[in-house]
Structures are given as C-alpha cells and as structure tokens.
N, C-alpha and C positions, 0 to 999 in steps of 0.2 A: 575689791580689785578684780577678783574672778567674773564677777558678774559684768563690769564695764569691760574686760578683756573680751568676754563672749559677744556682748554687743557689737562691738569696734571689728570682730571677724566675721559678721555678717555680709556686709558688703564685698568685702574682699572673697569671701567663701562664694558667692553669687558668681564673680567674675572669673573664679577659680573653675567654676563647674560650667559656665559656659565656654571657655577656653578648653577644657578637659571634654566636653562635648563632641566641640568641633574636631578635635585633635582624633579622637578615635572615628568619628565618621570620615573623616577624610582620607584617615589611613586605611580605611576598610578596601577601599577598590585600588589602592596602591598596593596592599597586600595582594590582592586577588590577581593583579595584572603582575606581578614580579614572581607568583606562585606558579601561574598556569602559562605563561608567556616566557619567562627565563629562568625558571628552577629554583632549587633550595639555596643556593647563594645569595641571589637577588632578594628572595624573600625573607632570609635571615636579616639581610642589611635593612630592610623596609621595617622588621620589628625591632632593630636595634634602635632605629632613630625614631621610632614611634616611642619606644621608653625614654630615650633622650628629651622628646619633646615633652612628656608627661612630666618629668624631672623639672624642667622649665616650667611648667604650669605651676608645680608646687612652689617657685621663687616667688610668684606673685603674691603670696602668703608669708613671705619672709623666711621660708623653710630653707636653710643651708644644709649642705651635707660634709660629715668628715669622712672620708673613706680611708682605710688601712688596709692595704692587701700586702701581707706577709707571707706570699706563696710563690713557690715556682714548681713547674710540673715538667717531667719530660712529655715530649711530644708523643702524639701517637698511642694515648693511653685512654680507658676509659675512667670517668670522674664522678663521684658523688659528692653532690654540695648538700651538706646537713647544715640548718639553720634554726635558731628559735625563729618564733613567729607573733610578730607582735600587731602587724595590721596590714592591709591589702598593700601598702605602701612599702613592705618588703621586696615587691616584685620587679618593679622597674629598677631598682639600684642593681640587685643581682644580674638583670638582664644585659643592663647597659656595663657596669663595672667590671663584670667577668664576663664580657661578651667574647673573647677569645676562647673561650671553653665551651662556647656554643650551649648555652644552659637550657634544658627541656623541663618542664614543670609537671609534677604527680598533682592532679587538680580534681577535685570533685565535680560528678558527672553536671551537676547544675550549671555550671559553666561554661559547658560546650556548647551554649544556644543562648540567643538573646541579646547578648552585647556585642555592639560592633567592633571590629579589630580582635578584641580580646578573644571572643569565641572562636575566630577562624584561626587566628593562630594555635589557639589548644587543640582544635582538631585536625591542623596541617603542616604544625612544624615541628613535630616530633613528639611532642607532649602526650601526656595520657590522662583519661578521665576515669575516676574509680567512683562504682557507687559503694558509698559508705555501708549500705544495707544489704549489700550483698558480698560478703566475704570471700567467697570463692572466685566471683567476677574479680575481685581487687587482686588476689594472688596471681590469677593467671595472667592480667594485665601487667603487673609487675615484672613476672617472669620474662613476658615477650618486651618490655621495656630493657630489660637488663642485657637482652642479647643484641637490642637496637642500638644501645649505648656502646657496647664493645663491638659491632661492625662497623660504626662511623667513627669510633673515637670521642664520643661527644660527652656531654655530664648530664647528669640528671638531679633536681633538686626535688630536696624532701624536707617536709617541715613536720619532725615527727611528733610534735604535740599534739597534732591533730587538728585543734583549731587555735585562735589566736590568743594572746593575753591580753587582756584589756587595761592591766595595770602595769604590763612590764614584766612581772614577776612570773618566772618561766613556769611552765607545767611539766610534770613527769613526761618523759620519751615514753611513745608507745612504740614496741620494739619492733613488730611483725614486719613491717615494711622494710626497716634496715636489716633485719636478720634476711630476708630474702635478697635485698641488693647484695650483700655484702657477701653472700655465700655464693651468688651466682658471678660474682666480679672480683675474684680474689686478686687478679693481677693490675687490678684498677688503685685509684688513689679516693682518698677522700679529704675534702675541705670542709673544716668546721667554721661555719660563719655566725659571728653575735651581731645583734642591731641592739641600738639602744635609741629611745624616744620615738620612734616611729608610733608607738601606741599612742601619743599625745595628740597625733593628728587625726586621730576618731577618738580622744578623749570624751567628746560631747556628742558621739555617733556618727554619721555623715555628714550631718550638718549643726552648726557651721563647723569649720576646721579652723582649730587653734593656730593663731599666728606665731611667727618667731620661734619655730621649733627647730631644733640643731640635728638633725637625723645623722646617727654614726652607725658604720659598717665596718665590721672588723673580719678579714679573711684571715685564719690563722694557717700557719705552715701545712702542707699537705702530710698525710699519712699514707703509705703504703697498706692496703687493705690486707694483703695475705703476711704482714707482718705480726700480725695479732690472732689471736682466738676471738670469734664474733663478739660474743659478751663481751669480753674485755674490751675489746674496739668501741663498742657502744657505750661502756662506762666512761672511755677516755674521750671520746668525742663529746658527751654531754659534760664532762667534767669542763672540759677547754673551752665550750660555748659559755658557760655558766660562769666560768672565773671573768669574763670581761664585760657581764651584765651589772649594770651601775644598780647599788643598793639604793 
C-alpha cells in the first residue's frame, strides 16, 4: 500500500514542483520592486502572499491545514516565536498565519543565496543568517537581531532543535540561542508553536512528496519573558511545545 501511495505521488509531485518553481521565480522580481521602490510594508506584503501561494501549491498534493491560534499579544512588543521543526514546510504556515506579528527567521547562512525569492527575503526582510561553524558570529548576529526586534516590535522565529526531525519525534532543545534572546528581550513575549505531520511531506526526501497530509500548527498562549528565569522559561516553552506533538 505504501509503495502504491508513493507511485501515485510522483505525477502530483512533478506538478507541485512546477508550480513551486514558477511561484518563487515570479515573486523574486516582485519582492525586489516592492523593497526598492515602495519600502518595508510593501515588501512584507509580497512575502506574505508568496507564502500564501506556496501553501496553495501544497493543496495540489491534497495537503490540508489545521491551524489553531490560541494567543493574543499586546501591541508594540517584541516577540519570540519558538517552534519544533519537522520540515521546510513549517516556514510558510508561520509566515502566513502569524503574519500580523511580522515574523523574521534565524536561518543558516547557506540559505542566503541561490534560492529565488527565499534568499532575497532572508537577506533583506529582517531575518538573520547564522554560520553554524562560527559560534562567535552566531552570537553577534543574535544580539543584533534582539535589538532589531525591540526597535521595530517584530517577531523572531527560532527552531531550537537546530535541525528538523525526520520522524516527528522532537529533538532536545539547543539552549544558547534561546538564552541570548530571552536575556536581551526581557520585556518581550514568547509564543510556543507546535507542528504535527509536516515531516510526512518529506518522508521520502524532497521527491516525491506524500499526498493527503493534514499539516497541523498550534500557536500556544503567549508568555511574558520577564515573568520567568531564563532556564525555567526554556523548560516551560519546550514542555508546552512537546505536549501537543502527536505520539
């Protein structure tokens, strides 16, 4: 049955990647125009709709989305969105469904070039690029990132597992990044986010993509960072995220 499901997925995966490729190529000059001619707000809108379109591309594969947002945050505060990481398809739901918080990502430096639309947004949209082989550079970038989030009251997204879980089973949190952000943004808030089933989209690697996946995202109630000691808060956020991961 699994072999048949995989075979059936091939033509739909080809169609998906065709639509995906067209989308990121088309939105690249749109982003450039928005950023250079009209400024931040226009560029953000282009990124929002890029990610909405990418989610619609997944619908070709029968992918459905169950989004549960249980959070409300005061205006004009910096936010840290902390999420488990199951696949590259955790990115677009956060960007689209939490768009009112202006999410910016902590990404590996390799993603900063070579990918139409994606690399451009990472370089110009407020995200940061971390060199995993250079801890000093990573800490410097994180400190600058925390200042940026506070200055503009935006949100930073971090996947503290460090790499995606290929089976959905969460990996232990790496704490250094969270420690830096929580210490530097004591007046901010943290939103724990749980993903389920997005790993199934890459069960067989990048190709083919499994059909009929029900991707679930839960945004938990926000927590004020300054109400907890840093290590206690990390424990709380990790436990909250894991509590909603399907066994």
